BADOGU-506193 format. One record per residue (C-alpha): chain; x, y, z. Coordinates in steps of 0.1 Angstrom, whole numbers, plus 2048, in hexadecimal, padded with zeros to 3 digits. Example, Ala and Ser with C-alpha at 12.3 -4.5 7.8 and 13.67 -1.06 7.14 Angstrom:
% residues 2
+------+-----+-----+-----+
: unit :  px :  py :  pz :
+------+-----+-----+-----+
:    A : 87B : 7D3 : 84E :
:    A : 889 : 7F5 : 847 :
+------+-----+-----+-----+
//
This chain:
% residues 543
+------+-----+-----+-----+
: unit :  px :  py :  pz :
+------+-----+-----+-----+
:    A : 294 : 8DD : B80 :
:    A : 294 : 8B9 : B76 :
:    A : 2B2 : 8A8 : B68 :
:    A : 2A5 : 88A : B52 :
:    A : 2BF : 874 : B62 :
:    A : 2D8 : 86F : B45 :
:    A : 2F0 : 87F : B2D :
:    A : 2F0 : 87E : B07 :
:    A : 30B : 87E : AEC :
:    A : 2F8 : 89A : AD9 :
:    A : 2D9 : 8B0 : ADD :
:    A : 2CA : 8BB : ABD :
:    A : 2B4 : 8DC : ABF :
:    A : 29A : 8DE : AA5 :
:    A : 280 : 8C4 : A99 :
:    A : 27D : 8D0 : A77 :
:    A : 28C : 8BB : A5A :
:    A : 2B0 : 8C4 : A60 :
:    A : 2AE : 8BB : A85 :
:    A : 29A : 89C : A7D :
:    A : 2B4 : 890 : A64 :
:    A : 2D1 : 899 : A7C :
:    A : 2C1 : 886 : A98 :
:    A : 2BC : 868 : A82 :
:    A : 2DF : 869 : A73 :
:    A : 2F0 : 86D : A97 :
:    A : 2DB : 850 : AA5 :
:    A : 2E3 : 83A : A87 :
:    A : 308 : 83F : A91 :
:    A : 302 : 831 : AB3 :
:    A : 300 : 854 : AC6 :
:    A : 2E9 : 85B : AE2 :
:    A : 2D2 : 875 : AD4 :
:    A : 2B8 : 88D : AE3 :
:    A : 2A4 : 8A4 : ACA :
:    A : 290 : 8C1 : ADA :
:    A : 276 : 8D4 : AC7 :
:    A : 263 : 8F1 : AD6 :
:    A : 242 : 8E9 : AC3 :
:    A : 23A : 8CB : AAD :
:    A : 252 : 8BA : A92 :
:    A : 251 : 8CE : A70 :
:    A : 23F : 8EB : A80 :
:    A : 256 : 906 : A70 :
:    A : 264 : 909 : A4D :
:    A : 264 : 8E3 : A48 :
:    A : 23E : 8E4 : A47 :
:    A : 23A : 905 : A34 :
:    A : 24A : 8FF : A14 :
:    A : 23C : 8F4 : 9F1 :
:    A : 247 : 8CF : 9F5 :
:    A : 25D : 8D1 : 9D7 :
:    A : 274 : 8B4 : 9CF :
:    A : 28F : 8CB : 9C1 :
:    A : 2A1 : 8C0 : 9A3 :
:    A : 2B8 : 8DC : 9A8 :
:    A : 2B0 : 8EB : 987 :
:    A : 2A3 : 90B : 999 :
:    A : 2C8 : 914 : 9A5 :
:    A : 2DA : 905 : 987 :
:    A : 2E3 : 927 : 978 :
:    A : 2EA : 93C : 996 :
:    A : 2F4 : 922 : 9B1 :
:    A : 303 : 903 : 9A1 :
:    A : 30F : 8F6 : 9C3 :
:    A : 2ED : 8F6 : 9D1 :
:    A : 2E0 : 8E9 : 9B0 :
:    A : 2F7 : 8CA : 9B2 :
:    A : 2EF : 8C3 : 9D6 :
:    A : 2CA : 8C2 : 9CE :
:    A : 2CD : 8AB : 9B1 :
:    A : 2E2 : 893 : 9C6 :
:    A : 2CA : 894 : 9E4 :
:    A : 2AC : 891 : 9CB :
:    A : 2B7 : 86F : 9BF :
:    A : 2BF : 864 : 9E3 :
:    A : 29E : 86E : 9F0 :
:    A : 28C : 85A : 9D3 :
:    A : 29E : 83B : 9E3 :
:    A : 29C : 83F : A09 :
:    A : 27B : 853 : A0C :
:    A : 267 : 844 : 9F0 :
:    A : 247 : 846 : A07 :
:    A : 24B : 86C : A08 :
:    A : 252 : 872 : 9E4 :
:    A : 23C : 875 : 9C7 :
:    A : 251 : 876 : 9A5 :
:    A : 23D : 88E : 991 :
:    A : 259 : 89B : 97B :
:    A : 259 : 8C1 : 974 :
:    A : 25A : 8D8 : 958 :
:    A : 269 : 8FC : 955 :
:    A : 255 : 90F : 93B :
:    A : 25D : 931 : 92A :
:    A : 240 : 949 : 921 :
:    A : 240 : 964 : 907 :
:    A : 244 : 97F : 921 :
:    A : 262 : 96E : 930 :
:    A : 274 : 975 : 90F :
:    A : 26C : 999 : 910 :
:    A : 27E : 99A : 932 :
:    A : 29D : 989 : 926 :
:    A : 294 : 965 : 930 :
:    A : 28A : 957 : 911 :
:    A : 295 : 939 : 8FC :
:    A : 2BB : 944 : 8FF :
:    A : 2B7 : 942 : 924 :
:    A : 2A6 : 921 : 921 :
:    A : 2C7 : 914 : 911 :
:    A : 2DD : 924 : 92B :
:    A : 2C5 : 912 : 946 :
:    A : 2C9 : 8F0 : 935 :
:    A : 2F0 : 8F3 : 934 :
:    A : 2F1 : 8FE : 958 :
:    A : 2DA : 8E1 : 961 :
:    A : 2F2 : 8C8 : 94F :
:    A : 310 : 8D7 : 960 :
:    A : 300 : 8D0 : 983 :
:    A : 2F8 : 8AC : 978 :
:    A : 2D3 : 8B4 : 973 :
:    A : 2C2 : 8A0 : 957 :
:    A : 2B0 : 8BC : 944 :
:    A : 29F : 8B5 : 924 :
:    A : 28F : 8CF : 90B :
:    A : 26A : 8C9 : 904 :
:    A : 255 : 8D5 : 8E7 :
:    A : 23B : 8EC : 8F4 :
:    A : 221 : 8D2 : 8E8 :
:    A : 232 : 8B5 : 8F8 :
:    A : 233 : 8C9 : 919 :
:    A : 20D : 8D0 : 914 :
:    A : 207 : 8AA : 911 :
:    A : 21C : 8A3 : 92E :
:    A : 20A : 8BF : 944 :
:    A : 1E8 : 8C9 : 936 :
:    A : 1E4 : 8E3 : 94F :
:    A : 203 : 8F9 : 945 :
:    A : 1FD : 91A : 935 :
:    A : 1F9 : 912 : 910 :
:    A : 20A : 933 : 905 :
:    A : 22C : 924 : 90F :
:    A : 249 : 927 : 8F5 :
:    A : 261 : 90F : 906 :
:    A : 265 : 8F5 : 920 :
:    A : 27F : 8DE : 931 :
:    A : 278 : 8BD : 944 :
:    A : 28B : 8B8 : 965 :
:    A : 28A : 89E : 980 :
:    A : 274 : 8B2 : 997 :
:    A : 25A : 8A2 : 9AD :
:    A : 248 : 8A8 : 9CE :
:    A : 24F : 89D : 9F1 :
:    A : 239 : 89F : A11 :
:    A : 251 : 8B1 : A29 :
:    A : 23A : 8A5 : A48 :
:    A : 23C : 882 : A3F :
:    A : 263 : 883 : A37 :
:    A : 268 : 895 : A58 :
:    A : 255 : 87C : A6D :
:    A : 265 : 85F : A5D :
:    A : 288 : 86D : A67 :
:    A : 27A : 873 : A8B :
:    A : 26C : 84E : A8B :
:    A : 28D : 83F : A7F :
:    A : 2A2 : 854 : A98 :
:    A : 289 : 847 : AB5 :
:    A : 28C : 823 : AA6 :
:    A : 2B2 : 827 : AAB :
:    A : 2B0 : 834 : ACE :
:    A : 2AD : 858 : ACA :
:    A : 296 : 86A : AE3 :
:    A : 280 : 885 : AD6 :
:    A : 271 : 8A1 : AEB :
:    A : 256 : 8B8 : AD8 :
:    A : 245 : 8D6 : AE9 :
:    A : 265 : 8DA : AFC :
:    A : 276 : 8FD : AF9 :
:    A : 29B : 904 : AFD :
:    A : 29E : 91E : B19 :
:    A : 2C3 : 920 : B1D :
:    A : 2E5 : 90D : B18 :
:    A : 2F9 : 8FF : B35 :
:    A : 31D : 90E : B30 :
:    A : 33B : 903 : B42 :
:    A : 359 : 91A : B39 :
:    A : 35E : 91B : B13 :
:    A : 346 : 8FC : B0E :
:    A : 321 : 8F6 : B09 :
:    A : 31A : 8D5 : B1D :
:    A : 2F3 : 8D5 : B1E :
:    A : 2D2 : 8E8 : B1A :
:    A : 2B6 : 8F3 : B31 :
:    A : 294 : 8EB : B24 :
:    A : 270 : 8F5 : B2B :
:    A : 253 : 8D9 : B25 :
:    A : 238 : 8F1 : B18 :
:    A : 21D : 8DA : B20 :
:    A : 225 : 8D1 : B44 :
:    A : 23A : 8F0 : B4D :
:    A : 254 : 8DC : B5A :
:    A : 27A : 8E6 : B58 :
:    A : 293 : 8CD : B49 :
:    A : 2B7 : 8CC : B49 :
:    A : 2CC : 8B5 : B30 :
:    A : 2EF : 8B1 : B2A :
:    A : 303 : 8A8 : B0B :
:    A : 327 : 8A7 : AFE :
:    A : 31A : 8BB : ADD :
:    A : 2FC : 8D0 : AD5 :
:    A : 2F0 : 8D6 : AB0 :
:    A : 2DC : 8F6 : AA9 :
:    A : 2C6 : 8E9 : A8C :
:    A : 2A9 : 901 : A94 :
:    A : 2A5 : 910 : A71 :
:    A : 29F : 938 : A71 :
:    A : 29C : 934 : A99 :
:    A : 2C0 : 928 : A97 :
:    A : 2CA : 94D : A9B :
:    A : 2B9 : 950 : ABC :
:    A : 2C8 : 92C : AC8 :
:    A : 2EB : 93A : ABF :
:    A : 2E5 : 95A : AD2 :
:    A : 2DC : 944 : AF1 :
:    A : 2FE : 934 : AED :
:    A : 30E : 954 : AEB :
:    A : 318 : 952 : AC6 :
:    A : 30A : 964 : AA6 :
:    A : 2FC : 955 : A87 :
:    A : 2F3 : 96C : A6C :
:    A : 2D2 : 962 : A60 :
:    A : 2BB : 971 : A46 :
:    A : 296 : 96A : A4D :
:    A : 285 : 969 : A2A :
:    A : 25E : 962 : A2C :
:    A : 24F : 94E : A12 :
:    A : 229 : 950 : A0B :
:    A : 217 : 933 : 9F9 :
:    A : 1F3 : 928 : 9EF :
:    A : 1E3 : 908 : 9EF :
:    A : 1C8 : 8FF : 9D4 :
:    A : 1A9 : 8E9 : 9D9 :
:    A : 1B6 : 8CC : 9C4 :
:    A : 1D4 : 8BE : 9B2 :
:    A : 1D2 : 8D5 : 994 :
:    A : 1F2 : 8CB : 983 :
:    A : 204 : 8A9 : 984 :
:    A : 227 : 8B4 : 97A :
:    A : 23A : 8D0 : 98E :
:    A : 238 : 8F1 : 978 :
:    A : 253 : 90A : 97B :
:    A : 25B : 92B : 96A :
:    A : 27C : 92A : 957 :
:    A : 28A : 94B : 961 :
:    A : 29D : 95A : 97E :
:    A : 28D : 950 : 99F :
:    A : 270 : 966 : 9A6 :
:    A : 24E : 966 : 9BA :
:    A : 234 : 94B : 9B1 :
:    A : 246 : 939 : 998 :
:    A : 244 : 914 : 9A5 :
:    A : 223 : 900 : 9A4 :
:    A : 227 : 8DE : 9B8 :
:    A : 20D : 8C3 : 9B9 :
:    A : 20C : 8B0 : 9D8 :
:    A : 1F5 : 896 : 9E6 :
:    A : 1D2 : 8A0 : 9DF :
:    A : 1DA : 8C7 : 9D9 :
:    A : 1EF : 8DF : 9C7 :
:    A : 207 : 8F9 : 9D7 :
:    A : 214 : 91A : 9C6 :
:    A : 232 : 92A : 9D4 :
:    A : 242 : 93F : 9DE :
:    A : 24B : 965 : 9E9 :
:    A : 26A : 96F : 9F7 :
:    A : 26A : 98D : A10 :
:    A : 281 : 995 : A2C :
:    A : 26F : 996 : A4E :
:    A : 27A : 9A0 : A73 :
:    A : 285 : 983 : A87 :
:    A : 269 : 98B : A9F :
:    A : 24E : 984 : A85 :
:    A : 25B : 961 : A7F :
:    A : 245 : 951 : A98 :
:    A : 225 : 961 : A89 :
:    A : 225 : 960 : A64 :
:    A : 206 : 96D : A52 :
:    A : 200 : 971 : A2D :
:    A : 1F4 : 991 : A1E :
:    A : 1D9 : 998 : A04 :
:    A : 1F4 : 9A5 : 9EC :
:    A : 209 : 985 : 9F0 :
:    A : 1EB : 971 : 9E7 :
:    A : 1E2 : 985 : 9C9 :
:    A : 206 : 984 : 9BD :
:    A : 208 : 95E : 9C0 :
:    A : 1E7 : 95B : 9B0 :
:    A : 1F2 : 971 : 992 :
:    A : 213 : 95E : 98E :
:    A : 202 : 93C : 992 :
:    A : 1E9 : 943 : 978 :
:    A : 207 : 94B : 95E :
:    A : 213 : 927 : 966 :
:    A : 1EF : 917 : 966 :
:    A : 1D2 : 92C : 95A :
:    A : 1B9 : 916 : 96C :
:    A : 1C3 : 923 : 98E :
:    A : 1AD : 941 : 988 :
:    A : 18F : 92A : 98C :
:    A : 19E : 913 : 9A6 :
:    A : 195 : 917 : 9CA :
:    A : 1B1 : 921 : 9E2 :
:    A : 1B1 : 90E : A01 :
:    A : 1C6 : 921 : A15 :
:    A : 1E6 : 937 : A18 :
:    A : 206 : 932 : A2D :
:    A : 227 : 93F : A31 :
:    A : 249 : 933 : A3F :
:    A : 26C : 942 : A45 :
:    A : 28B : 935 : A32 :
:    A : 2AA : 932 : A47 :
:    A : 2C1 : 945 : A30 :
:    A : 2E5 : 94F : A3A :
:    A : 2FD : 96A : A33 :
:    A : 2E4 : 988 : A30 :
:    A : 2EA : 9A2 : A14 :
:    A : 2D8 : 9BF : A06 :
:    A : 2C0 : 9AB : 9F1 :
:    A : 29E : 9B2 : A02 :
:    A : 290 : 991 : 9F3 :
:    A : 2AC : 979 : 9FE :
:    A : 2AA : 969 : 9DB :
:    A : 2CF : 971 : 9D2 :
:    A : 2DB : 960 : 9F2 :
:    A : 2E8 : 93C : 9EC :
:    A : 2D3 : 91E : 9FA :
:    A : 2F4 : 90D : A04 :
:    A : 2FA : 8FB : A23 :
:    A : 30B : 90C : A41 :
:    A : 31A : 8F5 : A5C :
:    A : 32C : 909 : A78 :
:    A : 343 : 8FA : A92 :
:    A : 341 : 914 : AAC :
:    A : 361 : 908 : ABD :
:    A : 376 : 911 : A9F :
:    A : 361 : 930 : A95 :
:    A : 35A : 93F : AB9 :
:    A : 36D : 92A : AD2 :
:    A : 34E : 91B : ADF :
:    A : 352 : 8F5 : AE4 :
:    A : 336 : 8DC : AE1 :
:    A : 320 : 8F0 : ACA :
:    A : 318 : 8ED : AA5 :
:    A : 2FF : 901 : A8E :
:    A : 2F1 : 8F1 : A6F :
:    A : 2DC : 908 : A58 :
:    A : 2D7 : 914 : A36 :
:    A : 2CD : 8FA : A1C :
:    A : 2AB : 8EE : A11 :
:    A : 293 : 8D2 : A19 :
:    A : 2A1 : 8BF : 9FB :
:    A : 2C5 : 8C0 : A0C :
:    A : 2BA : 8BA : A2F :
:    A : 2CC : 896 : A2F :
:    A : 2ED : 8A4 : A23 :
:    A : 2EA : 8C0 : A3E :
:    A : 2E3 : 8A5 : A57 :
:    A : 302 : 892 : A4C :
:    A : 319 : 8B1 : A4E :
:    A : 30C : 8B9 : A70 :
:    A : 30F : 894 : A7E :
:    A : 332 : 893 : A6E :
:    A : 33C : 8B3 : A82 :
:    A : 32D : 8A1 : AA0 :
:    A : 340 : 882 : A9C :
:    A : 362 : 894 : A97 :
:    A : 35B : 8A4 : AB9 :
:    A : 352 : 882 : AC8 :
:    A : 36E : 86E : AB8 :
:    A : 354 : 857 : AA8 :
:    A : 35C : 847 : A88 :
:    A : 33B : 838 : A7C :
:    A : 332 : 83F : A58 :
:    A : 312 : 850 : A4D :
:    A : 2F9 : 838 : A3E :
:    A : 2DA : 84E : A38 :
:    A : 2DF : 850 : A14 :
:    A : 2D9 : 82B : A11 :
:    A : 2C4 : 821 : A2E :
:    A : 29E : 825 : A25 :
:    A : 287 : 83A : A3D :
:    A : 26D : 827 : A50 :
:    A : 24F : 822 : A37 :
:    A : 265 : 825 : A18 :
:    A : 274 : 802 : A16 :
:    A : 276 : 7F0 : 9F5 :
:    A : 250 : 7E2 : 9F0 :
:    A : 25B : 7BF : 9EC :
:    A : 263 : 7C1 : A13 :
:    A : 23F : 7CC : A1B :
:    A : 228 : 7B5 : A2C :
:    A : 207 : 7B1 : A1C :
:    A : 1EE : 7CB : A2E :
:    A : 1CC : 7CB : A24 :
:    A : 1C1 : 7F2 : A24 :
:    A : 19E : 801 : A26 :
:    A : 197 : 80C : A02 :
:    A : 1AA : 82B : 9F9 :
:    A : 1B7 : 82F : A1C :
:    A : 1D6 : 845 : A1F :
:    A : 1DD : 843 : 9FA :
:    A : 1FF : 84E : 9ED :
:    A : 202 : 859 : 9CA :
:    A : 228 : 84F : 9C9 :
:    A : 221 : 82A : 9D5 :
:    A : 20E : 80A : 9CB :
:    A : 1E9 : 80B : 9D3 :
:    A : 1EB : 7F0 : 9EE :
:    A : 205 : 807 : A02 :
:    A : 1F8 : 822 : A19 :
:    A : 205 : 845 : A21 :
:    A : 219 : 834 : A3C :
:    A : 22B : 81F : A24 :
:    A : 23A : 7FE : A32 :
:    A : 231 : 80B : A57 :
:    A : 20C : 805 : A4A :
:    A : 210 : 7E2 : A5A :
:    A : 210 : 7F2 : A7B :
:    A : 1ED : 801 : A77 :
:    A : 1D2 : 7E9 : A85 :
:    A : 1B8 : 7E4 : A6A :
:    A : 1AA : 7C5 : A78 :
:    A : 18B : 7D7 : A85 :
:    A : 16F : 7E7 : A72 :
:    A : 172 : 805 : A8B :
:    A : 197 : 80A : A81 :
:    A : 190 : 809 : A5D :
:    A : 176 : 826 : A5F :
:    A : 17F : 845 : A4B :
:    A : 181 : 865 : A5F :
:    A : 190 : 87E : A47 :
:    A : 182 : 876 : A25 :
:    A : 195 : 88F : A11 :
:    A : 1B7 : 881 : A1C :
:    A : 1A8 : 85D : A22 :
:    A : 1B5 : 85C : A48 :
:    A : 1A8 : 83F : A5D :
:    A : 19E : 839 : A80 :
:    A : 1BC : 821 : A80 :
:    A : 1D5 : 838 : A72 :
:    A : 1CD : 854 : A8D :
:    A : 1D2 : 838 : AA9 :
:    A : 1F3 : 82E : A98 :
:    A : 1FE : 852 : A95 :
:    A : 1F7 : 857 : ABD :
:    A : 209 : 836 : AC6 :
:    A : 228 : 838 : AAF :
:    A : 22C : 85D : AA1 :
:    A : 229 : 872 : AC1 :
:    A : 208 : 883 : AB9 :
:    A : 1F7 : 897 : AD3 :
:    A : 1E2 : 8B0 : AC2 :
:    A : 1CD : 8B2 : AA1 :
:    A : 1E9 : 8C9 : A94 :
:    A : 203 : 8AF : A9A :
:    A : 1EA : 896 : A89 :
:    A : 1E8 : 8AA : A6C :
:    A : 20E : 8AC : A66 :
:    A : 210 : 884 : A6A :
:    A : 1F0 : 87C : A56 :
:    A : 1E4 : 89A : A43 :
:    A : 1C3 : 899 : A55 :
:    A : 1AF : 8B7 : A4D :
:    A : 1C8 : 8C4 : A32 :
:    A : 1B0 : 8BB : A14 :
:    A : 194 : 8CB : A00 :
:    A : 17E : 8D2 : A1F :
:    A : 19A : 8DD : A34 :
:    A : 18C : 8C9 : A51 :
:    A : 169 : 8D7 : A50 :
:    A : 159 : 8B3 : A50 :
:    A : 173 : 89F : A64 :
:    A : 182 : 8B1 : A81 :
:    A : 169 : 8AA : A9A :
:    A : 16A : 884 : A91 :
:    A : 191 : 887 : A91 :
:    A : 191 : 898 : AB2 :
:    A : 17B : 87E : AC4 :
:    A : 191 : 861 : AB6 :
:    A : 1B1 : 874 : AC1 :
:    A : 1A4 : 87D : AE3 :
:    A : 19C : 859 : AE9 :
:    A : 1BC : 84C : ADB :
:    A : 1CF : 865 : AF3 :
:    A : 1BA : 857 : B10 :
:    A : 1AC : 87B : B15 :
:    A : 187 : 87B : B08 :
:    A : 181 : 89A : B1B :
:    A : 199 : 8AD : B02 :
:    A : 183 : 8A7 : AE3 :
:    A : 176 : 8CC : AE2 :
:    A : 196 : 8DB : AE9 :
:    A : 1A8 : 8C7 : ACF :
:    A : 18F : 8D2 : AB3 :
:    A : 191 : 8F5 : ABE :
:    A : 1B7 : 8F7 : ABC :
:    A : 1B7 : 8E9 : A9A :
:    A : 19B : 8FF : A8C :
:    A : 1AD : 91E : A98 :
:    A : 1CC : 916 : A87 :
:    A : 1BB : 90A : A66 :
:    A : 1A9 : 92D : A67 :
:    A : 1C6 : 941 : A64 :
:    A : 1D0 : 935 : A43 :
:    A : 1AE : 93A : A34 :
:    A : 1A9 : 95D : A3F :
:    A : 1C5 : 969 : A28 :
:    A : 1B1 : 95D : A0A :
:    A : 18D : 967 : A16 :
:    A : 17D : 96C : 9F4 :
:    A : 16A : 959 : 9DA :
:    A : 168 : 933 : 9DE :
:    A : 17E : 935 : 9FD :
:    A : 168 : 950 : A0E :
:    A : 14A : 939 : A08 :
:    A : 15E : 91B : A18 :
:    A : 166 : 932 : A35 :
:    A : 141 : 93A : A3B :
:    A : 138 : 917 : A38 :
:    A : 150 : 90C : A52 :
:    A : 145 : 928 : A69 :
:    A : 123 : 919 : A69 :
:    A : 12D : 8F8 : A6F :
:    A : 145 : 8FF : A8C :
:    A : 138 : 923 : A98 :
:    A : 15B : 92F : A98 :
:    A : 166 : 955 : A96 :
:    A : 159 : 96D : A7D :
:    A : 16F : 969 : A5E :
:    A : 184 : 981 : A4E :
:    A : 17B : 98E : A2B :
:    A : 18D : 9A3 : A11 :
:    A : 16A : 9AD : A03 :
:    A : 172 : 9A0 : 9E1 :
+------+-----+-----+-----+
//
């Protein structure tokens, strides 16, 4: 077993958005930080949601505390994570059938009052005004409310938090699995880790360990000898082949399956379902035909044109809900934040769990967790994450002038001269013609951006690259670009012999999300991709 040779103030377990935010906050307060993640960053629930920049309106009627937290963090992210946010605005619509089930215009009035009570700016729209604002919305609507929703790129957001943590001295270890805790008496004093790529075992010590592993935090807690009651709620989502709507469309009723349609970058996402699943299935989420049909049916009620829109893929994530009850869907469980100091709760020193919450409240969760760490370490430094912009999201007047290739890395939320990496674009070398070459035309990813992602963002595979640049996430799902991207990536890694392996790993993962929707235009796409790459036989629902 190898000891890496030094101790840390805090070890953060989990490289999703909560762990990334916690590592950043701890590093900004001057702590020595190690973050460990068993796969890549944003590999769990962080990268498997609809990317909604929640206004909190969704929770206003039933969970005012979560609603108030969401709108506050919504406004903070617009300031500190501008390069990750697209201010689309949102509308909650009422359909005639909603009135028949008790969610008509009287409920809309209750909804608006609850929004205002939580500090959410909600404004009644005439149905005609709503149609002008979002032409794709169901023209049968009888009521609409405008709220400050938007979309956020969770991959970009997580990557920016990780980058800022590193810039402030944090060490990040991906593809490194927690095997056990080092315990001395009634204290956790370190971790034993497995480097999944080298097979090497590592031992690291710290004064405090933070469990920020999402739904897998249940297992992490068990390794520490304590119990955290988690409720694994699976959510399935569909991605459509282009940006169908430009405004987030919600159903103005009690939360239900398939009632949010979110535009994000070049696509639109419909979400989500909510079903309790066993813990042993959390590592292997799949989407069923029934879930696809349900989401498509409900999505068409929001936006009828979805019936004629190609579905790119299906995917699913698991919400890290806390305090399980008898609700088989988990929708009645609060999305509130849970921060547990296991010394006061269980008599176990040096161990903290941060869980619950949402993507939207990750920064607040990180602040709570870091506050708890600082109390244990007698550190008095204040939290600055609500004010300090993330890398790439500095005010535009601070950007250096960078001449981008035409359309390269365009971000709908930023001015045209700024790429997907925001102010960090200045670190991409666009001086050579080779670096300006487009690799992924759907998402406008260049050779230069791929090389930057390897050098600065910790990319070691095409799946990592997808999470940093969106390569292969567009309309063709990688059909035309993956071998080109594999060649550039293998060379950037200094391992040209890995080109074929990198491509096969990526295609295998992409294929999983297409087989669940293997009919119509998606089935034709699968057959075409099969002929291009000669991959395995596609799965069809014979429809």
